[in-house]
C-alpha positions in Angstrom: -81.0 -98.1 6.2 -82.9 -96.4 9.2 -86.0 -98.3 9.5 -87.6 -95.9 11.7 -87.5 -93.4 9.0 -88.8 -95.8 6.4 -91.6 -96.5 8.7 -92.3 -92.8 8.9 -92.2 -92.4 5.3 -94.6 -95.0 4.6 -96.9 -94.0 7.0 -96.9 -90.4 5.5 -97.6 -92.0 2.1 -100.3 -93.9 3.7 -101.8 -90.4 5.1 -101.7 -88.9 1.9 -103.5 -91.5 0.3 -106.0 -92.2 3.0 -108.0 -89.0 1.9 -109.1 -90.9 -1.3 -112.7 -92.0 -1.4 -112.0 -95.4 -2.9 -110.0 -97.4 -0.4 -109.0 -100.4 -2.7 -107.6 -97.6 -5.0 -105.7 -95.8 -2.7 -104.2 -99.2 -1.2 -103.0 -99.8 -4.9 -101.7 -96.4 -5.1 -99.7 -96.6 -1.9 -98.3 -99.8 -3.5 -97.5 -98.3 -6.8 -95.9 -95.1 -4.9 -93.5 -97.7 -2.8 -92.9 -99.7 -6.2 -91.7 -96.8 -8.3 -90.0 -94.6 -6.0 -88.5 -96.9 -3.3 -85.6 -98.4 -4.2 -85.4 -102.1 -3.7 -83.3 -102.3 -0.6 -85.6 -99.8 1.1 -88.2 -102.1 0.4 -86.1 -105.0 1.6 -85.2 -103.4 4.8 -88.8 -102.6 5.8 -90.2 -106.1 5.1 -87.2 -107.4 6.8 -87.9 -105.6 9.7 -91.6 -106.1 9.8 -90.9 -109.8 9.5 -89.0 -109.7 12.7 -90.8 -107.0 14.6 -94.6 -107.0 13.3 -96.3 -104.3 11.7 -98.2 -102.6 14.4 -96.4 -99.4 13.7 -97.9 -99.1 10.4 -101.1 -97.7 9.0 -103.6 -100.4 7.9 -103.5 -99.1 4.6 -99.7 -99.5 4.4 -100.1 -102.8 5.9 -102.3 -103.6 3.1 -100.1 -102.1 0.3 -97.1 -104.1 1.4 -98.7 -107.4 1.6 -99.8 -106.6 -2.1 -96.0 -105.8 -3.0 -94.4 -108.5 -1.0 -97.2 -111.4 -0.3 -96.4 -113.6 2.6 
């Protein structure tokens, strides 16, 4: 699994939902999108990478959504 591609995809999803006026709802929508449309190994690959390398490459909305999906 290409983690750089997963990061780009996650950030693209975040960019789409950032336009929403309600930040909390937007974060939930990012989390919902990833839960529904990303297969578990995609999610696990991204979470494993972030656990090792940190999450500074992600938009804040994506970071928050991932914490909702996979709390530390």
